[in-house]
C-alpha positions as a LaTeX table, in Angstrom:
\begin{tabular}{lrrr}
\hline
Residue & $x$ (\AA) & $y$ (\AA) & $z$ (\AA) \\
\hline
Met1 & $-30.38$ & $-128.98$ & $-123.82$ \\
Asp2 & $-27.96$ & $-128.14$ & $-121.02$ \\
Glu3 & $-29.23$ & $-129.46$ & $-117.69$ \\
Asn4 & $-28.83$ & $-126.10$ & $-115.98$ \\
Asn5 & $-31.47$ & $-124.77$ & $-118.34$ \\
Gln6 & $-33.83$ & $-127.57$ & $-117.32$ \\
Ala7 & $-33.65$ & $-126.88$ & $-113.59$ \\
Leu8 & $-36.35$ & $-124.77$ & $-112.00$ \\
Thr9 & $-36.22$ & $-121.11$ & $-112.94$ \\
Ile10 & $-36.87$ & $-119.37$ & $-109.65$ \\
Arg11 & $-37.09$ & $-115.60$ & $-109.49$ \\
Arg12 & $-39.73$ & $-115.23$ & $-106.77$ \\
Ile13 & $-40.11$ & $-117.47$ & $-103.71$ \\
Leu14 & $-43.28$ & $-117.06$ & $-101.68$ \\
Val15 & $-43.15$ & $-118.16$ & $-98.03$ \\
Ala16 & $-46.43$ & $-118.65$ & $-96.18$ \\
Leu17 & $-45.71$ & $-117.46$ & $-92.63$ \\
Asp18 & $-47.66$ & $-118.12$ & $-89.45$ \\
Ala19 & $-46.85$ & $-118.73$ & $-85.81$ \\
Ser20 & $-45.64$ & $-122.30$ & $-86.35$ \\
Thr21 & $-42.10$ & $-123.62$ & $-86.13$ \\
His22 & $-42.73$ & $-125.49$ & $-89.40$ \\
Ser23 & $-43.19$ & $-122.23$ & $-91.30$ \\
Leu24 & $-39.94$ & $-120.93$ & $-89.81$ \\
Ala25 & $-38.16$ & $-124.02$ & $-91.17$ \\
Ala26 & $-39.67$ & $-123.23$ & $-94.57$ \\
Leu27 & $-38.49$ & $-119.64$ & $-94.22$ \\
Glu28 & $-34.90$ & $-120.65$ & $-93.51$ \\
Ala29 & $-34.86$ & $-123.04$ & $-96.47$ \\
Ala30 & $-36.44$ & $-120.48$ & $-98.78$ \\
Ala31 & $-33.99$ & $-117.77$ & $-97.70$ \\
Gly32 & $-31.06$ & $-120.02$ & $-98.52$ \\
Leu33 & $-32.52$ & $-120.80$ & $-101.94$ \\
Ala34 & $-33.23$ & $-117.13$ & $-102.60$ \\
Ala35 & $-29.66$ & $-116.16$ & $-101.78$ \\
Gly36 & $-28.16$ & $-118.91$ & $-103.92$ \\
Leu37 & $-30.42$ & $-118.23$ & $-106.90$ \\
Gly38 & $-30.59$ & $-114.45$ & $-106.68$ \\
Ala39 & $-34.35$ & $-114.72$ & $-106.20$ \\
Glu40 & $-36.69$ & $-112.40$ & $-104.35$ \\
Leu41 & $-38.04$ & $-113.69$ & $-101.05$ \\
Ile42 & $-41.67$ & $-112.77$ & $-100.45$ \\
Gly43 & $-43.22$ & $-113.32$ & $-97.03$ \\
Leu44 & $-47.00$ & $-113.68$ & $-96.77$ \\
Phe45 & $-49.03$ & $-113.48$ & $-93.57$ \\
Val46 & $-52.75$ & $-114.14$ & $-93.83$ \\
Glu47 & $-55.06$ & $-112.59$ & $-91.24$ \\
Asp48 & $-57.54$ & $-115.43$ & $-90.93$ \\
Glu49 & $-60.98$ & $-113.88$ & $-91.38$ \\
Asn50 & $-62.59$ & $-116.94$ & $-89.79$ \\
Leu51 & $-60.81$ & $-116.15$ & $-86.52$ \\
Val52 & $-61.92$ & $-112.52$ & $-86.72$ \\
His53 & $-65.53$ & $-113.55$ & $-87.24$ \\
Leu54 & $-65.31$ & $-116.12$ & $-84.45$ \\
Ala55 & $-63.91$ & $-113.56$ & $-82.01$ \\
Gly56 & $-66.92$ & $-111.34$ & $-82.67$ \\
Leu57 & $-69.38$ & $-113.94$ & $-81.43$ \\
Pro58 & $-70.73$ & $-113.36$ & $-77.89$ \\
Phe59 & $-69.87$ & $-116.88$ & $-76.72$ \\
Ala60 & $-66.31$ & $-116.92$ & $-78.08$ \\
Gln61 & $-63.72$ & $-118.13$ & $-75.56$ \\
Glu62 & $-59.97$ & $-118.64$ & $-75.70$ \\
Val63 & $-58.10$ & $-121.33$ & $-73.79$ \\
Thr64 & $-54.69$ & $-120.40$ & $-72.43$ \\
Ser65 & $-51.88$ & $-122.85$ & $-71.82$ \\
Pro66 & $-50.58$ & $-124.49$ & $-69.72$ \\
Ser67 & $-53.41$ & $-123.85$ & $-67.27$ \\
Ala68 & $-56.16$ & $-124.61$ & $-69.82$ \\
Ala69 & $-58.20$ & $-121.78$ & $-68.31$ \\
Ser70 & $-60.76$ & $-120.12$ & $-70.58$ \\
Gln71 & $-61.59$ & $-116.45$ & $-70.89$ \\
Pro72 & $-63.75$ & $-114.31$ & $-73.19$ \\
Leu73 & $-62.35$ & $-113.60$ & $-76.64$ \\
Ser74 & $-63.13$ & $-110.21$ & $-78.17$ \\
Ser75 & $-62.68$ & $-108.78$ & $-81.65$ \\
Asp76 & $-60.27$ & $-106.17$ & $-80.32$ \\
Lys77 & $-58.13$ & $-108.83$ & $-78.67$ \\
Met78 & $-58.06$ & $-110.87$ & $-81.88$ \\
Glu79 & $-57.08$ & $-107.83$ & $-83.95$ \\
Arg80 & $-54.19$ & $-107.11$ & $-81.57$ \\
Ser81 & $-53.12$ & $-110.74$ & $-81.71$ \\
Leu82 & $-53.08$ & $-110.74$ & $-85.51$ \\
Leu83 & $-51.09$ & $-107.50$ & $-85.60$ \\
Leu84 & $-48.53$ & $-109.02$ & $-83.24$ \\
Gln85 & $-48.29$ & $-112.21$ & $-85.29$ \\
Ala86 & $-47.84$ & $-110.20$ & $-88.49$ \\
Trp87 & $-45.07$ & $-108.16$ & $-86.86$ \\
Gln88 & $-43.35$ & $-111.34$ & $-85.67$ \\
Ala89 & $-43.62$ & $-112.86$ & $-89.15$ \\
Arg90 & $-42.16$ & $-109.75$ & $-90.78$ \\
Arg91 & $-39.34$ & $-109.63$ & $-88.28$ \\
Ala92 & $-38.51$ & $-113.30$ & $-88.85$ \\
Leu93 & $-38.46$ & $-112.70$ & $-92.61$ \\
Glu94 & $-36.22$ & $-109.66$ & $-92.29$ \\
Glu95 & $-33.73$ & $-111.47$ & $-90.06$ \\
Ala96 & $-33.61$ & $-114.57$ & $-92.29$ \\
Ala97 & $-33.13$ & $-112.50$ & $-95.43$ \\
Glu98 & $-30.45$ & $-110.30$ & $-93.89$ \\
Arg99 & $-28.46$ & $-113.33$ & $-92.72$ \\
Val100 & $-28.06$ & $-114.51$ & $-96.30$ \\
Gln101 & $-28.28$ & $-111.07$ & $-97.97$ \\
Ala102 & $-31.37$ & $-111.93$ & $-100.00$ \\
Lys103 & $-33.85$ & $-109.47$ & $-101.45$ \\
Trp104 & $-37.14$ & $-109.55$ & $-99.58$ \\
Arg105 & $-40.54$ & $-108.01$ & $-99.14$ \\
Phe106 & $-43.48$ & $-108.71$ & $-96.87$ \\
Gln107 & $-47.21$ & $-108.56$ & $-97.38$ \\
Thr108 & $-50.26$ & $-109.07$ & $-95.21$ \\
Val109 & $-53.71$ & $-109.96$ & $-96.51$ \\
Arg110 & $-57.00$ & $-110.76$ & $-94.80$ \\
Gly111 & $-59.12$ & $-113.66$ & $-95.99$ \\
Gln112 & $-59.43$ & $-117.42$ & $-96.01$ \\
Val113 & $-55.96$ & $-118.80$ & $-95.35$ \\
Thr114 & $-55.85$ & $-121.52$ & $-98.00$ \\
Ala115 & $-57.46$ & $-119.43$ & $-100.73$ \\
Ser116 & $-55.18$ & $-116.48$ & $-99.99$ \\
Val117 & $-52.01$ & $-118.60$ & $-100.10$ \\
Leu118 & $-53.01$ & $-120.30$ & $-103.36$ \\
Lys119 & $-53.86$ & $-116.95$ & $-104.96$ \\
Ala120 & $-50.54$ & $-115.40$ & $-103.95$ \\
Ala121 & $-48.68$ & $-118.49$ & $-105.17$ \\
Leu122 & $-49.84$ & $-117.73$ & $-108.72$ \\
Glu123 & $-47.36$ & $-114.83$ & $-108.79$ \\
Ala124 & $-44.40$ & $-116.89$ & $-107.54$ \\
Asp125 & $-42.16$ & $-119.56$ & $-109.03$ \\
Leu126 & $-41.95$ & $-121.52$ & $-105.78$ \\
Leu127 & $-44.23$ & $-121.71$ & $-102.75$ \\
Ala128 & $-42.48$ & $-122.65$ & $-99.50$ \\
Met129 & $-44.48$ & $-123.49$ & $-96.40$ \\
Gly130 & $-44.63$ & $-125.63$ & $-93.30$ \\
Arg131 & $-46.24$ & $-129.02$ & $-93.59$ \\
Val132 & $-48.68$ & $-128.14$ & $-90.81$ \\
Ser133 & $-49.44$ & $-124.86$ & $-89.05$ \\
Arg134 & $-49.85$ & $-125.88$ & $-85.42$ \\
Pro135 & $-49.20$ & $-129.59$ & $-84.80$ \\
Leu136 & $-51.21$ & $-131.14$ & $-82.00$ \\
Ser137 & $-48.82$ & $-134.06$ & $-81.58$ \\
Ser138 & $-45.26$ & $-135.03$ & $-82.41$ \\
Arg139 & $-46.58$ & $-136.87$ & $-85.47$ \\
Ser140 & $-49.04$ & $-134.61$ & $-87.30$ \\
His141 & $-50.59$ & $-135.24$ & $-90.65$ \\
Leu142 & $-50.33$ & $-132.75$ & $-93.47$ \\
Gly143 & $-52.12$ & $-129.48$ & $-92.73$ \\
Ser144 & $-55.12$ & $-128.42$ & $-94.79$ \\
Thr145 & $-53.34$ & $-125.53$ & $-96.54$ \\
Ala146 & $-50.26$ & $-127.62$ & $-97.32$ \\
Arg147 & $-52.54$ & $-130.38$ & $-98.60$ \\
Ala148 & $-54.37$ & $-127.98$ & $-100.91$ \\
Ala149 & $-51.10$ & $-126.46$ & $-102.13$ \\
Ser150 & $-49.59$ & $-129.84$ & $-102.96$ \\
Ala151 & $-52.69$ & $-130.86$ & $-104.90$ \\
Arg152 & $-53.84$ & $-127.63$ & $-106.56$ \\
Thr153 & $-50.89$ & $-125.28$ & $-107.01$ \\
Lys154 & $-49.66$ & $-125.24$ & $-110.61$ \\
Gly155 & $-46.20$ & $-124.11$ & $-109.60$ \\
Ser156 & $-43.57$ & $-125.89$ & $-107.54$ \\
Val157 & $-44.07$ & $-126.39$ & $-103.80$ \\
Leu158 & $-41.56$ & $-126.90$ & $-100.98$ \\
Leu159 & $-42.94$ & $-128.42$ & $-97.77$ \\
Met160 & $-40.75$ & $-128.26$ & $-94.67$ \\
Glu161 & $-40.84$ & $-129.87$ & $-91.26$ \\
Gln162 & $-39.64$ & $-128.37$ & $-87.97$ \\
Gly163 & $-35.95$ & $-129.12$ & $-87.45$ \\
Ser164 & $-35.25$ & $-130.06$ & $-91.07$ \\
Asp165 & $-33.25$ & $-128.28$ & $-93.77$ \\
Leu166 & $-32.09$ & $-128.69$ & $-97.36$ \\
Ser167 & $-28.58$ & $-129.88$ & $-96.51$ \\
Tyr168 & $-29.78$ & $-133.48$ & $-96.20$ \\
Pro169 & $-28.97$ & $-136.10$ & $-98.86$ \\
Val170 & $-31.27$ & $-135.69$ & $-101.86$ \\
Leu171 & $-33.59$ & $-138.41$ & $-103.13$ \\
Val172 & $-35.23$ & $-137.82$ & $-106.53$ \\
Thr173 & $-37.63$ & $-139.89$ & $-108.64$ \\
Tyr174 & $-37.04$ & $-140.24$ & $-112.39$ \\
Asp175 & $-39.36$ & $-141.60$ & $-115.08$ \\
Gly176 & $-37.82$ & $-139.99$ & $-118.17$ \\
Thr177 & $-40.55$ & $-137.39$ & $-118.74$ \\
Pro178 & $-39.82$ & $-133.66$ & $-119.15$ \\
Ala179 & $-41.04$ & $-133.00$ & $-115.60$ \\
Ala180 & $-38.73$ & $-135.72$ & $-114.29$ \\
Arg181 & $-35.77$ & $-134.21$ & $-116.15$ \\
Gln182 & $-36.53$ & $-130.88$ & $-114.53$ \\
Ala183 & $-36.80$ & $-132.57$ & $-111.12$ \\
Leu184 & $-33.46$ & $-134.32$ & $-111.66$ \\
Ala185 & $-31.75$ & $-131.09$ & $-112.68$ \\
Thr186 & $-33.14$ & $-129.38$ & $-109.59$ \\
Ala187 & $-32.08$ & $-132.30$ & $-107.37$ \\
Val188 & $-28.55$ & $-132.08$ & $-108.81$ \\
Arg189 & $-28.46$ & $-128.40$ & $-107.91$ \\
Leu190 & $-29.60$ & $-129.13$ & $-104.34$ \\
Ala191 & $-27.14$ & $-132.00$ & $-103.96$ \\
Lys192 & $-24.17$ & $-129.96$ & $-105.15$ \\
Ala193 & $-25.08$ & $-127.22$ & $-102.68$ \\
Gly194 & $-25.51$ & $-129.66$ & $-99.80$ \\
Gly195 & $-22.64$ & $-132.13$ & $-100.15$ \\
Asp196 & $-23.00$ & $-134.03$ & $-103.46$ \\
Asn197 & $-25.13$ & $-136.77$ & $-101.88$ \\
Leu198 & $-27.77$ & $-137.83$ & $-104.40$ \\
Thr199 & $-29.88$ & $-140.94$ & $-104.97$ \\
Val200 & $-31.96$ & $-141.33$ & $-108.13$ \\
Leu201 & $-34.94$ & $-143.69$ & $-108.03$ \\
Leu202 & $-35.88$ & $-145.07$ & $-111.43$ \\
Leu203 & $-39.60$ & $-145.54$ & $-111.99$ \\
Gly204 & $-39.98$ & $-148.00$ & $-114.83$ \\
Asp205 & $-42.08$ & $-151.11$ & $-115.32$ \\
Ile206 & $-39.77$ & $-153.36$ & $-117.36$ \\
Asp207 & $-36.04$ & $-154.04$ & $-117.57$ \\
Ile208 & $-35.62$ & $-152.48$ & $-121.03$ \\
Ala209 & $-37.25$ & $-149.23$ & $-119.99$ \\
Val210 & $-35.18$ & $-149.11$ & $-116.81$ \\
Ser211 & $-31.95$ & $-149.59$ & $-118.78$ \\
Thr212 & $-32.88$ & $-146.61$ & $-120.94$ \\
Leu213 & $-33.64$ & $-144.50$ & $-117.86$ \\
Arg214 & $-30.34$ & $-145.53$ & $-116.28$ \\
Glu215 & $-28.41$ & $-144.42$ & $-119.38$ \\
Glu216 & $-30.26$ & $-141.09$ & $-119.46$ \\
Val217 & $-29.48$ & $-140.41$ & $-115.81$ \\
Ala218 & $-25.81$ & $-141.35$ & $-116.23$ \\
Gly219 & $-25.47$ & $-138.91$ & $-119.12$ \\
Arg220 & $-27.09$ & $-136.07$ & $-117.21$ \\
Leu221 & $-25.01$ & $-136.66$ & $-114.10$ \\
Ala222 & $-21.83$ & $-136.77$ & $-116.18$ \\
Gln223 & $-22.47$ & $-133.18$ & $-117.26$ \\
His224 & $-21.93$ & $-132.14$ & $-113.65$ \\
Asn225 & $-19.18$ & $-134.63$ & $-112.74$ \\
Leu226 & $-21.50$ & $-135.83$ & $-109.99$ \\
Gln227 & $-21.49$ & $-139.37$ & $-108.64$ \\
Ala228 & $-24.88$ & $-140.62$ & $-107.49$ \\
Arg229 & $-26.57$ & $-143.80$ & $-106.42$ \\
Val230 & $-29.03$ & $-144.95$ & $-109.07$ \\
Gln231 & $-31.50$ & $-147.67$ & $-108.18$ \\
Trp232 & $-34.69$ & $-149.12$ & $-109.57$ \\
Leu233 & $-37.91$ & $-149.18$ & $-107.57$ \\
Pro234 & $-39.44$ & $-152.23$ & $-109.30$ \\
Gln235 & $-42.71$ & $-152.17$ & $-107.39$ \\
Ala236 & $-43.35$ & $-148.44$ & $-107.35$ \\
Ser237 & $-45.94$ & $-148.03$ & $-104.60$ \\
Val238 & $-46.41$ & $-145.42$ & $-101.92$ \\
Glu239 & $-45.63$ & $-148.05$ & $-99.28$ \\
Asn240 & $-42.34$ & $-149.04$ & $-100.91$ \\
Leu241 & $-41.23$ & $-145.47$ & $-101.49$ \\
Ala242 & $-42.15$ & $-144.50$ & $-97.93$ \\
Ala243 & $-40.16$ & $-147.46$ & $-96.58$ \\
Leu244 & $-37.14$ & $-146.44$ & $-98.63$ \\
Ile245 & $-37.39$ & $-142.86$ & $-97.35$ \\
Gln246 & $-37.62$ & $-144.06$ & $-93.75$ \\
Ala247 & $-34.58$ & $-146.30$ & $-94.26$ \\
Ala248 & $-32.63$ & $-143.28$ & $-95.55$ \\
Asn249 & $-33.39$ & $-141.37$ & $-92.32$ \\
Asp250 & $-32.96$ & $-137.66$ & $-93.11$ \\
Cys251 & $-33.36$ & $-136.76$ & $-96.78$ \\
Val252 & $-34.83$ & $-134.17$ & $-99.13$ \\
Leu253 & $-37.37$ & $-135.77$ & $-101.46$ \\
Val254 & $-37.70$ & $-134.24$ & $-104.94$ \\
Leu255 & $-40.73$ & $-135.39$ & $-106.95$ \\
Gly256 & $-41.54$ & $-134.67$ & $-110.58$ \\
Gly257 & $-42.87$ & $-136.76$ & $-113.43$ \\
Glu258 & $-45.92$ & $-138.51$ & $-114.84$ \\
His259 & $-45.65$ & $-141.96$ & $-113.25$ \\
Pro260 & $-48.80$ & $-143.07$ & $-111.34$ \\
Leu261 & $-46.78$ & $-142.86$ & $-108.13$ \\
Leu262 & $-46.51$ & $-139.10$ & $-108.73$ \\
Glu263 & $-50.23$ & $-138.44$ & $-109.24$ \\
Ala264 & $-52.00$ & $-136.18$ & $-106.76$ \\
Asp265 & $-53.66$ & $-138.89$ & $-104.65$ \\
Ala266 & $-50.45$ & $-140.89$ & $-104.31$ \\
Ile267 & $-48.45$ & $-137.79$ & $-103.37$ \\
Gln268 & $-51.02$ & $-136.89$ & $-100.70$ \\
Glu269 & $-50.72$ & $-140.38$ & $-99.22$ \\
Leu270 & $-46.94$ & $-140.20$ & $-99.33$ \\
Leu271 & $-46.91$ & $-136.82$ & $-97.59$ \\
Asp272 & $-49.10$ & $-138.26$ & $-94.84$ \\
Thr273 & $-46.73$ & $-141.17$ & $-94.22$ \\
Thr274 & $-43.38$ & $-139.32$ & $-94.31$ \\
Asp275 & $-42.09$ & $-136.15$ & $-92.69$ \\
Cys276 & $-38.97$ & $-135.28$ & $-94.68$ \\
Pro277 & $-38.67$ & $-132.03$ & $-96.68$ \\
Val278 & $-40.46$ & $-132.48$ & $-100.01$ \\
Leu279 & $-40.01$ & $-130.43$ & $-103.18$ \\
Leu280 & $-42.74$ & $-130.92$ & $-105.79$ \\
Val281 & $-41.32$ & $-129.83$ & $-109.15$ \\
Arg282 & $-43.87$ & $-128.63$ & $-111.69$ \\
\hline
\end{tabular}
């Protein structure tokens, strides 16, 4: 099968938008993908019903920055705030899509944030979102919605960090499974769009298996006349992969396959220890 046919088929890209800079990074990346693939860009803003309920309580207070002063929080004030955030999200989507001339549409729903994002993702080929909504420090762990999406979404997921983009060198895992072949084909596409800088990490337990994987990768790369670094990760652990990612500095990590390193728990741990853009291919 031609490798182009094994890459992700993306016709609809859903972007979960909120007030965070991380979601704006996801929006920019998704807009670029949508333009390059001729896909539709769909922006989603969720009016968090928990915040609406909280604002209706008589003791609800909001803390303003930088003074840290508190003042009463009312339902009306919360409704106005959500309307403003939705308008800002729609405007950001429109501007990003127009810059790259991508098709777009915007939708607002009210409900639980995580449940609403996961439900909407069922209708998309790719879910793009920030790794965390509102980081409390310069080094924040994965947000609850991003964590749920990475573990429970059946489709592919792109997680972005503030200040990052998809032009970085691409690092992809490969274990020879159909999912890994799809991840490799997608990584090739990203690498060719961003400067032909690709590293393939072979996940195999013995030398014979690794030799077979190396030959498979060489054949697939030859179809695209693409030179890439191919290396074996002999002790495939989260710690070793995280160390390799950190040594590479900026990179886009593409994950897909059936190796134990790519199981849900391991991916969650990896996402908590790295902050590069990650594309989970499914």
